[in-house]
mmCIF file as gemmi writes it, N, C-alpha and C atoms, coordinates in Angstrom:
data_model
loop_
_atom_site.group_PDB
_atom_site.id
_atom_site.type_symbol
_atom_site.label_atom_id
_atom_site.label_alt_id
_atom_site.label_comp_id
_atom_site.label_asym_id
_atom_site.label_entity_id
_atom_site.label_seq_id
_atom_site.pdbx_PDB_ins_code
_atom_site.Cartn_x
_atom_site.Cartn_y
_atom_site.Cartn_z
_atom_site.occupancy
_atom_site.B_iso_or_equiv
_atom_site.pdbx_formal_charge
_atom_site.auth_seq_id
_atom_site.auth_asym_id
_atom_site.pdbx_PDB_model_num
ATOM 1 N N . UNK Axp A 1 ? 1.051 -1.145 0.11 1 0 ? 1 A 1
ATOM 2 C CA . UNK Axp A 1 ? 0.083 -0.201 -0.111 1 0 ? 1 A 1
ATOM 3 C C . UNK Axp A 1 ? 0.873 1.331 0.154 1 0 ? 1 A 1
ATOM 4 N N . UNK Axp A 2 ? 0.72 2.08 -0.982 1 0 ? 2 A 1
ATOM 5 C CA . UNK Axp A 2 ? 1.527 3.287 -0.933 1 0 ? 2 A 1
ATOM 6 C C . UNK Axp A 2 ? 1.337 4.402 -0.131 1 0 ? 2 A 1
ATOM 7 N N . UNK Axp A 3 ? 2.333 4.93 0.323 1 0 ? 3 A 1
ATOM 8 C CA . UNK Axp A 3 ? 2.115 6.254 1.228 1 0 ? 3 A 1
ATOM 9 C C . UNK Axp A 3 ? 1.574 7.492 0.84 1 0 ? 3 A 1
ATOM 10 N N . UNK Axp A 4 ? 0.535 8.191 1.512 1 0 ? 4 A 1
ATOM 11 C CA . UNK Axp A 4 ? 0.035 9.404 0.989 1 0 ? 4 A 1
ATOM 12 C C . UNK Axp A 4 ? 1 10.462 1.157 1 0 ? 4 A 1
ATOM 13 N N . UNK Axp A 5 ? 0.823 11.724 0.378 1 0 ? 5 A 1
ATOM 14 C CA . UNK Axp A 5 ? 1.898 12.798 0.422 1 0 ? 5 A 1
ATOM 15 C C . UNK Axp A 5 ? 2.059 13.164 1.766 1 0 ? 5 A 1
ATOM 16 N N . UNK Axp A 6 ? 1.159 13.169 2.599 1 0 ? 6 A 1
ATOM 17 C CA . UNK Axp A 6 ? 1.528 13.763 4.185 1 0 ? 6 A 1
ATOM 18 C C . UNK Axp A 6 ? 2.436 12.647 4.926 1 0 ? 6 A 1
ATOM 19 N N . UNK Axp A 7 ? 2.193 11.263 4.562 1 0 ? 7 A 1
ATOM 20 C CA . UNK Axp A 7 ? 2.981 10.502 5.285 1 0 ? 7 A 1
ATOM 21 C C . UNK Axp A 7 ? 4.427 10.472 4.539 1 0 ? 7 A 1
ATOM 22 N N . UNK Axp A 8 ? 4.515 10.778 3.375 1 0 ? 8 A 1
ATOM 23 C CA . UNK Axp A 8 ? 5.957 10.761 2.668 1 0 ? 8 A 1
ATOM 24 C C . UNK Axp A 8 ? 6.53 12.033 3.33 1 0 ? 8 A 1
ATOM 25 N N . UNK Axp A 9 ? 5.864 12.986 3.602 1 0 ? 9 A 1
ATOM 26 C CA . UNK Axp A 9 ? 6.443 14.363 4.167 1 0 ? 9 A 1
ATOM 27 C C . UNK Axp A 9 ? 7.01 14.043 5.456 1 0 ? 9 A 1
ATOM 28 N N . UNK Axp A 10 ? 5.964 13.647 6.189 1 0 ? 10 A 1
ATOM 29 C CA . UNK Axp A 10 ? 6.346 13.079 7.535 1 0 ? 10 A 1
ATOM 30 C C . UNK Axp A 10 ? 7.546 12.335 7.808 1 0 ? 10 A 1
ATOM 31 N N . UNK Axp A 11 ? 7.71 11.403 6.897 1 0 ? 11 A 1
ATOM 32 C CA . UNK Axp A 11 ? 8.89 10.26 6.964 1 0 ? 11 A 1
ATOM 33 C C . UNK Axp A 11 ? 10.001 10.921 6.303 1 0 ? 11 A 1
ATOM 34 N N . UNK Axp A 12 ? 9.909 11.812 5.585 1 0 ? 12 A 1
ATOM 35 C CA . UNK Axp A 12 ? 11.041 12.569 4.975 1 0 ? 12 A 1
ATOM 36 C C . UNK Axp A 12 ? 11.669 13.674 6.064 1 0 ? 12 A 1
ATOM 37 N N . UNK Axp A 13 ? 10.609 14.238 6.864 1 0 ? 13 A 1
ATOM 38 C CA . UNK Axp A 13 ? 11.133 14.906 7.865 1 0 ? 13 A 1
ATOM 39 C C . UNK Axp A 13 ? 11.841 14.276 9.023 1 0 ? 13 A 1
ATOM 40 N N . UNK Axp A 14 ? 11.273 13.273 9.228 1 0 ? 14 A 1
ATOM 41 C CA . UNK Axp A 14 ? 11.74 12.177 10.243 1 0 ? 14 A 1
ATOM 42 C C . UNK Axp A 14 ? 13.262 11.957 10.081 1 0 ? 14 A 1
ATOM 43 N N . UNK Axp A 15 ? 13.457 11.398 8.654 1 0 ? 15 A 1
ATOM 44 C CA . UNK Axp A 15 ? 14.86 10.815 8.074 1 0 ? 15 A 1
ATOM 45 C C . UNK Axp A 15 ? 15.691 12.345 8.345 1 0 ? 15 A 1
ATOM 46 N N . UNK Axp A 16 ? 15.159 13.43 7.955 1 0 ? 16 A 1
ATOM 47 C CA . UNK Axp A 16 ? 16.07 14.509 8.075 1 0 ? 16 A 1
ATOM 48 C C . UNK Axp A 16 ? 16.806 14.555 9.52 1 0 ? 16 A 1
ATOM 49 N N . UNK Axp A 17 ? 15.516 14.652 10.351 1 0 ? 17 A 1
ATOM 50 C CA . UNK Axp A 17 ? 16.047 14.841 11.924 1 0 ? 17 A 1
ATOM 51 C C . UNK Axp A 17 ? 17.128 13.842 12.437 1 0 ? 17 A 1
ATOM 52 N N . UNK Axp A 18 ? 17.112 12.541 11.89 1 0 ? 18 A 1
ATOM 53 C CA . UNK Axp A 18 ? 17.874 11.431 12.22 1 0 ? 18 A 1
ATOM 54 C C . UNK Axp A 18 ? 19.089 11.785 11.892 1 0 ? 18 A 1
ATOM 55 N N . UNK Axp A 19 ? 19.284 12.21 10.496 1 0 ? 19 A 1
ATOM 56 C CA . UNK Axp A 19 ? 20.549 12.429 10.027 1 0 ? 19 A 1
ATOM 57 C C . UNK Axp A 19 ? 21.055 13.61 10.715 1 0 ? 19 A 1
ATOM 58 N N . UNK Axp A 20 ? 20.428 14.665 11.106 1 0 ? 20 A 1
ATOM 59 C CA . UNK Axp A 20 ? 21.069 15.733 11.877 1 0 ? 20 A 1
ATOM 60 C C . UNK Axp A 20 ? 21.465 15.505 13.317 1 0 ? 20 A 1
ATOM 61 N N . UNK Axp A 21 ? 21.125 14.291 13.719 1 0 ? 21 A 1
ATOM 62 C CA . UNK Axp A 21 ? 21.685 14.079 15.237 1 0 ? 21 A 1
ATOM 63 C C . UNK Axp A 21 ? 23.09 13.538 15.083 1 0 ? 21 A 1
ATOM 64 N N . UNK Axp A 22 ? 23.81 14.352 15.896 1 0 ? 22 A 1
ATOM 65 C CA . UNK Axp A 22 ? 25.336 14.243 15.914 1 0 ? 22 A 1
ATOM 66 C C . UNK Axp A 22 ? 25.727 13.041 16.674 1 0 ? 22 A 1
ATOM 67 N N . UNK Axp A 23 ? 26.433 12.082 16.01 1 0 ? 23 A 1
ATOM 68 C CA . UNK Axp A 23 ? 26.802 11.002 16.688 1 0 ? 23 A 1
ATOM 69 C C . UNK Axp A 23 ? 27.729 10.999 18.03 1 0 ? 23 A 1
ATOM 70 N N . UNK Axp A 24 ? 28.125 12.426 18.23 1 0 ? 24 A 1
ATOM 71 C CA . UNK Axp A 24 ? 28.822 12.725 19.496 1 0 ? 24 A 1
ATOM 72 C C . UNK Axp A 24 ? 27.919 12.724 20.686 1 0 ? 24 A 1
ATOM 73 N N . UNK Axp A 25 ? 26.614 13.027 20.421 1 0 ? 25 A 1
ATOM 74 C CA . UNK Axp A 25 ? 25.758 13.213 21.288 1 0 ? 25 A 1
ATOM 75 C C . UNK Axp A 25 ? 25.298 11.93 22.004 1 0 ? 25 A 1
ATOM 76 N N . UNK Axp A 26 ? 25.574 10.625 21.09 1 0 ? 26 A 1
ATOM 77 C CA . UNK Axp A 26 ? 25.052 9.463 21.491 1 0 ? 26 A 1
ATOM 78 C C . UNK Axp A 26 ? 26.411 8.617 21.957 1 0 ? 26 A 1
ATOM 79 N N . UNK Axp A 27 ? 26.946 9.003 23.176 1 0 ? 27 A 1
ATOM 80 C CA . UNK Axp A 27 ? 28.086 8.564 23.462 1 0 ? 27 A 1
ATOM 81 C C . UNK Axp A 27 ? 27.855 7.207 24.286 1 0 ? 27 A 1
ATOM 82 N N . UNK Axp A 28 ? 28.808 6.216 23.782 1 0 ? 28 A 1
ATOM 83 C CA . UNK Axp A 28 ? 28.575 4.893 24.474 1 0 ? 28 A 1
ATOM 84 C C . UNK Axp A 28 ? 29.014 4.988 25.974 1 0 ? 28 A 1
ATOM 85 N N . UNK Axp A 29 ? 28.623 3.883 26.718 1 0 ? 29 A 1
ATOM 86 C CA . UNK Axp A 29 ? 29.276 3.882 27.978 1 0 ? 29 A 1
ATOM 87 C C . UNK Axp A 29 ? 30.642 3.54 28.008 1 0 ? 29 A 1
ATOM 88 N N . UNK Axp A 30 ? 31.601 4.275 28.751 1 0 ? 30 A 1
ATOM 89 C CA . UNK Axp A 30 ? 32.77 4.207 28.603 1 0 ? 30 A 1
ATOM 90 C C . UNK Axp A 30 ? 33.305 2.85 29.047 1 0 ? 30 A 1
ATOM 91 N N . UNK Axp A 31 ? 34.259 2.161 28.359 1 0 ? 31 A 1
ATOM 92 C CA . UNK Axp A 31 ? 34.642 0.712 28.789 1 0 ? 31 A 1
ATOM 93 C C . UNK Axp A 31 ? 35.419 0.624 30.076 1 0 ? 31 A 1
ATOM 94 N N . UNK Axp A 32 ? 35.983 1.822 30.547 1 0 ? 32 A 1
ATOM 95 C CA . UNK Axp A 32 ? 36.617 1.84 31.87 1 0 ? 32 A 1
ATOM 96 C C . UNK Axp A 32 ? 35.402 1.91 32.957 1 0 ? 32 A 1
ATOM 97 N N . UNK Axp A 33 ? 34.356 2.422 32.685 1 0 ? 33 A 1
ATOM 98 C CA . UNK Axp A 33 ? 33.46 2.381 33.868 1 0 ? 33 A 1
ATOM 99 C C . UNK Axp A 33 ? 32.79 0.963 33.721 1 0 ? 33 A 1
ATOM 100 N N . UNK Axp A 34 ? 32.649 0.472 32.635 1 0 ? 34 A 1
ATOM 101 C CA . UNK Axp A 34 ? 32.093 -0.671 32.53 1 0 ? 34 A 1
ATOM 102 C C . UNK Axp A 34 ? 33.032 -2.031 33.165 1 0 ? 34 A 1
ATOM 103 N N . UNK Axp A 35 ? 34.226 -1.8 32.913 1 0 ? 35 A 1
ATOM 104 C CA . UNK Axp A 35 ? 35.249 -2.924 33.637 1 0 ? 35 A 1
ATOM 105 C C . UNK Axp A 35 ? 35.096 -2.466 35.153 1 0 ? 35 A 1
ATOM 106 N N . UNK Axp A 36 ? 34.954 -1.176 35.755 1 0 ? 36 A 1
ATOM 107 C CA . UNK Axp A 36 ? 34.902 -1.005 37.001 1 0 ? 36 A 1
ATOM 108 C C . UNK Axp A 36 ? 33.67 -1.664 37.66 1 0 ? 36 A 1
ATOM 109 N N . UNK Axp A 37 ? 32.554 -1.697 36.842 1 0 ? 37 A 1
ATOM 110 C CA . UNK Axp A 37 ? 31.327 -2.238 37.389 1 0 ? 37 A 1
ATOM 111 C C . UNK Axp A 37 ? 31.556 -3.707 37.624 1 0 ? 37 A 1
ATOM 112 N N . UNK Axp A 38 ? 32.134 -4.339 36.415 1 0 ? 38 A 1
ATOM 113 C CA . UNK Axp A 38 ? 32.394 -5.806 36.529 1 0 ? 38 A 1
ATOM 114 C C . UNK Axp A 38 ? 33.383 -6.106 37.853 1 0 ? 38 A 1
ATOM 115 N N . UNK Axp A 39 ? 34.471 -5.445 37.865 1 0 ? 39 A 1
ATOM 116 C CA . UNK Axp A 39 ? 35.502 -5.685 38.999 1 0 ? 39 A 1
ATOM 117 C C . UNK Axp A 39 ? 34.892 -5.591 40.313 1 0 ? 39 A 1
ATOM 118 N N . UNK Axp A 40 ? 34.073 -4.298 40.522 1 0 ? 40 A 1
ATOM 119 C CA . UNK Axp A 40 ? 33.255 -4.194 41.754 1 0 ? 40 A 1
ATOM 120 C C . UNK Axp A 40 ? 32.175 -5.414 42.013 1 0 ? 40 A 1
ATOM 121 N N . UNK Axp A 41 ? 31.654 -5.624 41.123 1 0 ? 41 A 1
ATOM 122 C CA . UNK Axp A 41 ? 30.425 -6.822 41.05 1 0 ? 41 A 1
ATOM 123 C C . UNK Axp A 41 ? 31.016 -8.003 41.36 1 0 ? 41 A 1
ATOM 124 N N . UNK Axp A 42 ? 32.332 -8.516 40.717 1 0 ? 42 A 1
ATOM 125 C CA . UNK Axp A 42 ? 32.82 -9.562 41.203 1 0 ? 42 A 1
ATOM 126 C C . UNK Axp A 42 ? 33.395 -9.825 42.672 1 0 ? 42 A 1
ATOM 127 N N . UNK Axp A 43 ? 33.972 -8.592 43.236 1 0 ? 43 A 1
ATOM 128 C CA . UNK Axp A 43 ? 34.467 -8.481 44.43 1 0 ? 43 A 1
ATOM 129 C C . UNK Axp A 43 ? 33.259 -8.503 45.348 1 0 ? 43 A 1
ATOM 130 N N . UNK Axp A 44 ? 32.072 -7.999 45.129 1 0 ? 44 A 1
ATOM 131 C CA . UNK Axp A 44 ? 31.048 -8.062 46.001 1 0 ? 44 A 1
ATOM 132 C C . UNK Axp A 44 ? 30.394 -9.531 46.068 1 0 ? 44 A 1
ATOM 133 N N . UNK Axp A 45 ? 30.464 -10.252 45.007 1 0 ? 45 A 1
ATOM 134 C CA . UNK Axp A 45 ? 29.95 -11.494 44.786 1 0 ? 45 A 1
ATOM 135 C C . UNK Axp A 45 ? 30.728 -12.481 45.826 1 0 ? 45 A 1
ATOM 136 N N . UNK Axp A 46 ? 32.205 -12.172 45.633 1 0 ? 46 A 1
ATOM 137 C CA . UNK Axp A 46 ? 32.729 -13.212 46.483 1 0 ? 46 A 1
ATOM 138 C C . UNK Axp A 46 ? 32.719 -12.931 48.02 1 0 ? 46 A 1
ATOM 139 N N . UNK Axp A 47 ? 32.794 -11.526 48.262 1 0 ? 47 A 1
ATOM 140 C CA . UNK Axp A 47 ? 32.929 -11.227 49.661 1 0 ? 47 A 1
ATOM 141 C C . UNK Axp A 47 ? 31.413 -11.57 50.076 1 0 ? 47 A 1
ATOM 142 N N . UNK Axp A 48 ? 30.348 -11.109 49.395 1 0 ? 48 A 1
ATOM 143 C CA . UNK Axp A 48 ? 29.079 -11.745 49.752 1 0 ? 48 A 1
ATOM 144 C C . UNK Axp A 48 ? 28.809 -13.466 49.958 1 0 ? 48 A 1
ATOM 145 N N . UNK Axp A 49 ? 29.405 -13.952 49.101 1 0 ? 49 A 1
ATOM 146 C CA . UNK Axp A 49 ? 29.288 -15.569 49.314 1 0 ? 49 A 1
ATOM 147 C C . UNK Axp A 49 ? 30.138 -16.004 50.492 1 0 ? 49 A 1
ATOM 148 N N . UNK Axp A 50 ? 31.443 -15.321 50.786 1 0 ? 50 A 1
ATOM 149 C CA . UNK Axp A 50 ? 32.083 -15.689 52.008 1 0 ? 50 A 1
ATOM 150 C C . UNK Axp A 50 ? 31.306 -15.258 53.204 1 0 ? 50 A 1
ATOM 151 N N . UNK Axp A 51 ? 30.608 -14.015 53.382 1 0 ? 51 A 1
ATOM 152 C CA . UNK Axp A 51 ? 30.108 -13.818 54.403 1 0 ? 51 A 1
ATOM 153 C C . UNK Axp A 51 ? 28.836 -14.68 54.635 1 0 ? 51 A 1
ATOM 154 N N . UNK Axp A 52 ? 28.046 -15.101 53.622 1 0 ? 52 A 1
ATOM 155 C CA . UNK Axp A 52 ? 27.072 -15.968 53.626 1 0 ? 52 A 1
ATOM 156 C C . UNK Axp A 52 ? 27.191 -17.084 54.148 1 0 ? 52 A 1
ATOM 157 N N . UNK Axp A 53 ? 28.411 -17.899 53.705 1 0 ? 53 A 1
ATOM 158 C CA . UNK Axp A 53 ? 28.712 -19.204 54.009 1 0 ? 53 A 1
ATOM 159 C C . UNK Axp A 53 ? 29.449 -19.114 55.557 1 0 ? 53 A 1
ATOM 160 N N . UNK Axp A 54 ? 30.168 -18.288 55.753 1 0 ? 54 A 1
ATOM 161 C CA . UNK Axp A 54 ? 30.646 -18.229 57.267 1 0 ? 54 A 1
ATOM 162 C C . UNK Axp A 54 ? 29.915 -17.972 58.331 1 0 ? 54 A 1
ATOM 163 N N . UNK Axp A 55 ? 28.823 -17.075 57.843 1 0 ? 55 A 1
ATOM 164 C CA . UNK Axp A 55 ? 27.988 -16.716 59.038 1 0 ? 55 A 1
ATOM 165 C C . UNK Axp A 55 ? 26.676 -17.185 59.156 1 0 ? 55 A 1
ATOM 166 N N . UNK Axp A 56 ? 26.37 -18.365 58.173 1 0 ? 56 A 1
ATOM 167 C CA . UNK Axp A 56 ? 24.878 -18.934 58.204 1 0 ? 56 A 1
ATOM 168 C C . UNK Axp A 56 ? 24.546 -19.6 59.618 1 0 ? 56 A 1
ATOM 169 N N . UNK Axp A 57 ? 25.599 -20.097 60.002 1 0 ? 57 A 1
ATOM 170 C CA . UNK Axp A 57 ? 25.2 -20.688 61.282 1 0 ? 57 A 1
ATOM 171 C C . UNK Axp A 57 ? 25.085 -19.964 62.543 1 0 ? 57 A 1
ATOM 172 N N . UNK Axp A 58 ? 25.954 -18.926 62.692 1 0 ? 58 A 1
ATOM 173 C CA . UNK Axp A 58 ? 25.905 -18.188 63.65 1 0 ? 58 A 1
ATOM 174 C C . UNK Axp A 58 ? 25.009 -17.139 63.799 1 0 ? 58 A 1
ATOM 175 N N . UNK Axp A 59 ? 24.728 -16.397 62.693 1 0 ? 59 A 1
ATOM 176 C CA . UNK Axp A 59 ? 23.819 -15.073 62.42 1 0 ? 59 A 1
ATOM 177 C C . UNK Axp A 59 ? 23.274 -15.131 61.332 1 0 ? 59 A 1
ATOM 178 N N . UNK Axp A 60 ? 21.899 -15.24 61.35 1 0 ? 60 A 1
ATOM 179 C CA . UNK Axp A 60 ? 21.18 -15.366 60.062 1 0 ? 60 A 1
ATOM 180 C C . UNK Axp A 60 ? 20.945 -13.984 59.515 1 0 ? 60 A 1
ATOM 181 N N . UNK Axp A 61 ? 21.003 -13.111 60.466 1 0 ? 61 A 1
ATOM 182 C CA . UNK Axp A 61 ? 21.058 -11.611 59.915 1 0 ? 61 A 1
ATOM 183 C C . UNK Axp A 61 ? 22.198 -11.24 59.096 1 0 ? 61 A 1
ATOM 184 N N . UNK Axp A 62 ? 23.315 -11.525 59.558 1 0 ? 62 A 1
ATOM 185 C CA . UNK Axp A 62 ? 24.831 -11.429 58.924 1 0 ? 62 A 1
ATOM 186 C C . UNK Axp A 62 ? 24.858 -12.236 57.718 1 0 ? 62 A 1
ATOM 187 N N . UNK Axp A 63 ? 24.044 -13.542 57.621 1 0 ? 63 A 1
ATOM 188 C CA . UNK Axp A 63 ? 23.982 -14.29 56.39 1 0 ? 63 A 1
ATOM 189 C C . UNK Axp A 63 ? 23.16 -13.658 55.39 1 0 ? 63 A 1
ATOM 190 N N . UNK Axp A 64 ? 22.062 -12.824 55.918 1 0 ? 64 A 1
ATOM 191 C CA . UNK Axp A 64 ? 21.041 -12.109 54.827 1 0 ? 64 A 1
ATOM 192 C C . UNK Axp A 64 ? 22.009 -10.975 54.29 1 0 ? 64 A 1
ATOM 193 N N . UNK Axp A 65 ? 22.786 -10.341 55.153 1 0 ? 65 A 1
ATOM 194 C CA . UNK Axp A 65 ? 23.541 -9.312 54.468 1 0 ? 65 A 1
ATOM 195 C C . UNK Axp A 65 ? 24.629 -9.748 53.347 1 0 ? 65 A 1
ATOM 196 N N . UNK Axp A 66 ? 25.115 -10.781 53.797 1 0 ? 66 A 1
ATOM 197 C CA . UNK Axp A 66 ? 25.906 -11.508 52.725 1 0 ? 66 A 1
ATOM 198 C C . UNK Axp A 66 ? 25.282 -11.93 51.411 1 0 ? 66 A 1
ATOM 199 N N . UNK Axp A 67 ? 23.986 -12.582 51.586 1 0 ? 67 A 1
ATOM 200 C CA . UNK Axp A 67 ? 23.132 -12.773 50.376 1 0 ? 67 A 1
ATOM 201 C C . UNK Axp A 67 ? 22.666 -11.538 49.568 1 0 ? 67 A 1
ATOM 202 N N . UNK Axp A 68 ? 22.517 -10.297 50.271 1 0 ? 68 A 1
ATOM 203 C CA . UNK Axp A 68 ? 22.23 -9.066 49.656 1 0 ? 68 A 1
ATOM 204 C C . UNK Axp A 68 ? 23.345 -8.519 48.965 1 0 ? 68 A 1
ATOM 205 N N . UNK Axp A 69 ? 24.394 -8.562 49.618 1 0 ? 69 A 1
ATOM 206 C CA . UNK Axp A 69 ? 25.895 -8.088 48.791 1 0 ? 69 A 1
ATOM 207 C C . UNK Axp A 69 ? 26.081 -9.108 47.649 1 0 ? 69 A 1
ATOM 208 N N . UNK Axp A 70 ? 25.92 -10.159 47.709 1 0 ? 70 A 1
ATOM 209 C CA . UNK Axp A 70 ? 26.21 -11.268 46.62 1 0 ? 70 A 1
ATOM 210 C C . UNK Axp A 70 ? 25.265 -10.775 45.642 1 0 ? 70 A 1
ATOM 211 N N . UNK Axp A 71 ? 23.985 -10.774 45.915 1 0 ? 71 A 1
ATOM 212 C CA . UNK Axp A 71 ? 22.899 -10.553 44.741 1 0 ? 71 A 1
ATOM 213 C C . UNK Axp A 71 ? 23.285 -8.971 44.041 1 0 ? 71 A 1
ATOM 214 N N . UNK Axp A 72 ? 23.405 -7.962 44.683 1 0 ? 72 A 1
ATOM 215 C CA . UNK Axp A 72 ? 23.699 -6.744 44.11 1 0 ? 72 A 1
ATOM 216 C C . UNK Axp A 72 ? 24.973 -6.913 43.255 1 0 ? 72 A 1
ATOM 217 N N . UNK Axp A 73 ? 26.196 -7.472 43.916 1 0 ? 73 A 1
ATOM 218 C CA . UNK Axp A 73 ? 27.547 -7.684 43.117 1 0 ? 73 A 1
ATOM 219 C C . UNK Axp A 73 ? 27.095 -8.329 41.781 1 0 ? 73 A 1
ATOM 220 N N . UNK Axp A 74 ? 26.248 -9.264 41.94 1 0 ? 74 A 1
ATOM 221 C CA . UNK Axp A 74 ? 25.987 -10.068 40.47 1 0 ? 74 A 1
ATOM 222 C C . UNK Axp A 74 ? 25.208 -9.12 39.551 1 0 ? 74 A 1
ATOM 223 N N . UNK Axp A 75 ? 24.345 -8.28 40.088 1 0 ? 75 A 1
ATOM 224 C CA . UNK Axp A 75 ? 23.572 -7.42 39.289 1 0 ? 75 A 1
ATOM 225 C C . UNK Axp A 75 ? 24.664 -6.402 38.772 1 0 ? 75 A 1
ATOM 226 N N . UNK Axp A 76 ? 25.536 -5.897 39.51 1 0 ? 76 A 1
ATOM 227 C CA . UNK Axp A 76 ? 26.39 -4.937 39.013 1 0 ? 76 A 1
ATOM 228 C C . UNK Axp A 76 ? 27.353 -5.565 38.09 1 0 ? 76 A 1
ATOM 229 N N . UNK Axp A 77 ? 27.868 -6.647 38.342 1 0 ? 77 A 1
ATOM 230 C CA . UNK Axp A 77 ? 28.733 -7.269 37.112 1 0 ? 77 A 1
ATOM 231 C C . UNK Axp A 77 ? 27.82 -7.511 35.85 1 0 ? 77 A 1
ATOM 232 N N . UNK Axp A 78 ? 26.687 -7.975 36.113 1 0 ? 78 A 1
ATOM 233 C CA . UNK Axp A 78 ? 25.806 -7.966 34.845 1 0 ? 78 A 1
ATOM 234 C C . UNK Axp A 78 ? 25.657 -6.981 34.053 1 0 ? 78 A 1
ATOM 235 N N . UNK Axp A 79 ? 25.333 -5.938 34.809 1 0 ? 79 A 1
ATOM 236 C CA . UNK Axp A 79 ? 25.086 -4.447 34.299 1 0 ? 79 A 1
ATOM 237 C C . UNK Axp A 79 ? 26.197 -3.998 33.458 1 0 ? 79 A 1
ATOM 238 N N . UNK Axp A 80 ? 27.517 -4.245 34.087 1 0 ? 80 A 1
ATOM 239 C CA . UNK Axp A 80 ? 28.724 -3.849 33.47 1 0 ? 80 A 1
ATOM 240 C C . UNK Axp A 80 ? 29.069 -4.427 32.207 1 0 ? 80 A 1
ATOM 241 N N . UNK Axp A 81 ? 28.838 -5.765 32.227 1 0 ? 81 A 1
ATOM 242 C CA . UNK Axp A 81 ? 28.886 -6.485 31.044 1 0 ? 81 A 1
ATOM 243 C C . UNK Axp A 81 ? 27.907 -5.911 29.979 1 0 ? 81 A 1
ATOM 244 N N . UNK Axp A 82 ? 26.719 -5.829 30.233 1 0 ? 82 A 1
ATOM 245 C CA . UNK Axp A 82 ? 25.83 -5.42 29.204 1 0 ? 82 A 1
ATOM 246 C C . UNK Axp A 82 ? 26.103 -3.736 28.775 1 0 ? 82 A 1
ATOM 247 N N . UNK Axp A 83 ? 26.635 -3.048 29.649 1 0 ? 83 A 1
ATOM 248 C CA . UNK Axp A 83 ? 26.964 -1.687 29.267 1 0 ? 83 A 1
ATOM 249 C C . UNK Axp A 83 ? 27.933 -1.496 28.267 1 0 ? 83 A 1
ATOM 250 N N . UNK Axp A 84 ? 29.128 -2.317 28.568 1 0 ? 84 A 1
ATOM 251 C CA . UNK Axp A 84 ? 30.163 -2.179 27.862 1 0 ? 84 A 1
ATOM 252 C C . UNK Axp A 84 ? 30.478 -3.35 26.851 1 0 ? 84 A 1
ATOM 253 N N . UNK Axp A 85 ? 29.735 -4.28 27.115 1 0 ? 85 A 1
ATOM 254 C CA . UNK Axp A 85 ? 29.936 -5.554 26.357 1 0 ? 85 A 1
ATOM 255 C C . UNK Axp A 85 ? 31.195 -6.3 26.737 1 0 ? 85 A 1
ATOM 256 N N . UNK Axp A 86 ? 31.164 -7.599 26.668 1 0 ? 86 A 1
ATOM 257 C CA . UNK Axp A 86 ? 32.357 -8.454 27.142 1 0 ? 86 A 1
ATOM 258 C C . UNK Axp A 86 ? 33.466 -8.382 26.16 1 0 ? 86 A 1
ATOM 259 N N . UNK Axp A 87 ? 33.34 -8.127 25.093 1 0 ? 87 A 1
ATOM 260 C CA . UNK Axp A 87 ? 34.417 -7.898 24.007 1 0 ? 87 A 1
ATOM 261 C C . UNK Axp A 87 ? 35.031 -6.702 24.161 1 0 ? 87 A 1
ATOM 262 N N . UNK Axp A 88 ? 34.442 -5.539 24.577 1 0 ? 88 A 1
ATOM 263 C CA . UNK Axp A 88 ? 35.019 -4.211 24.718 1 0 ? 88 A 1
ATOM 264 C C . UNK Axp A 88 ? 35.857 -4.338 26.253 1 0 ? 88 A 1
ATOM 265 N N . UNK Axp A 89 ? 35.431 -5.113 27.069 1 0 ? 89 A 1
ATOM 266 C CA . UNK Axp A 89 ? 36.178 -5.341 28.437 1 0 ? 89 A 1
ATOM 267 C C . UNK Axp A 89 ? 37.327 -6.184 28.11 1 0 ? 89 A 1
ATOM 268 N N . UNK Axp A 90 ? 37.182 -7.162 27.125 1 0 ? 90 A 1
ATOM 269 C CA . UNK Axp A 90 ? 38.469 -8.016 26.847 1 0 ? 90 A 1
ATOM 270 C C . UNK Axp A 90 ? 39.367 -6.933 25.994 1 0 ? 90 A 1
ATOM 271 N N . UNK Axp A 91 ? 39.16 -6.113 25.112 1 0 ? 91 A 1
ATOM 272 C CA . UNK Axp A 91 ? 39.849 -5.18 24.425 1 0 ? 91 A 1
ATOM 273 C C . UNK Axp A 91 ? 40.794 -4.337 25.375 1 0 ? 91 A 1
ATOM 274 N N . UNK Axp A 92 ? 39.899 -3.688 26.315 1 0 ? 92 A 1
ATOM 275 C CA . UNK Axp A 92 ? 40.406 -2.787 27.332 1 0 ? 92 A 1
ATOM 276 C C . UNK Axp A 92 ? 41.605 -3.342 28.172 1 0 ? 92 A 1
ATOM 277 N N . UNK Axp A 93 ? 41.272 -4.657 28.702 1 0 ? 93 A 1
ATOM 278 C CA . UNK Axp A 93 ? 42.221 -5.573 29.404 1 0 ? 93 A 1
ATOM 279 C C . UNK Axp A 93 ? 43.366 -5.738 28.409 1 0 ? 93 A 1
ATOM 280 N N . UNK Axp A 94 ? 43.268 -6.131 27.36 1 0 ? 94 A 1
ATOM 281 C CA . UNK Axp A 94 ? 44.507 -6.618 26.473 1 0 ? 94 A 1
ATOM 282 C C . UNK Axp A 94 ? 45.209 -5.132 26.211 1 0 ? 94 A 1
ATOM 283 N N . UNK Axp A 95 ? 44.532 -4.053 25.909 1 0 ? 95 A 1
ATOM 284 C CA . UNK Axp A 95 ? 45.469 -2.866 25.856 1 0 ? 95 A 1
ATOM 285 C C . UNK Axp A 95 ? 46.292 -2.553 27.083 1 0 ? 95 A 1
ATOM 286 N N . UNK Axp A 96 ? 45.603 -2.73 28.452 1 0 ? 96 A 1
ATOM 287 C CA . UNK Axp A 96 ? 46.047 -2.52 29.482 1 0 ? 96 A 1
ATOM 288 C C . UNK Axp A 96 ? 47.435 -3.534 29.759 1 0 ? 96 A 1
ATOM 289 N N . UNK Axp A 97 ? 47.31 -4.76 29.229 1 0 ? 97 A 1
ATOM 290 C CA . UNK Axp A 97 ? 48.383 -5.666 29.291 1 0 ? 97 A 1
ATOM 291 C C . UNK Axp A 97 ? 49.624 -5.235 28.509 1 0 ? 97 A 1
ATOM 292 N N . UNK Axp A 98 ? 49.471 -4.544 27.365 1 0 ? 98 A 1
ATOM 293 C CA . UNK Axp A 98 ? 50.559 -4.184 26.52 1 0 ? 98 A 1
ATOM 294 C C . UNK Axp A 98 ? 51.18 -3.068 26.783 1 0 ? 98 A 1
ATOM 295 N N . UNK Axp A 99 ? 50.681 -2.243 27.769 1 0 ? 99 A 1
ATOM 296 C CA . UNK Axp A 99 ? 51.471 -1.063 28.232 1 0 ? 99 A 1
ATOM 297 C C . UNK Axp A 99 ? 52.641 -1.441 28.736 1 0 ? 99 A 1
């Protein structure tokens, strides 16, 4: 079904607006920040798991704090991987090793 004149004008105007958007305004999440999210998340996961395992028999409240730390650490690590992508984190680490 062909577009009407109005629809064609609106579509042309939308295409013009998309072309005018500068790519610099659409900055990706910096790889360094993504790497820090992953590093912090993994540290929180390990710490939370250690607190959970070591304190489960003595204090259920401390074990719950360990679980919460474990949970939020895993969320932070996941978000870091999604924001920067695993490949970009690998490239960043490879650059860091070559310095």
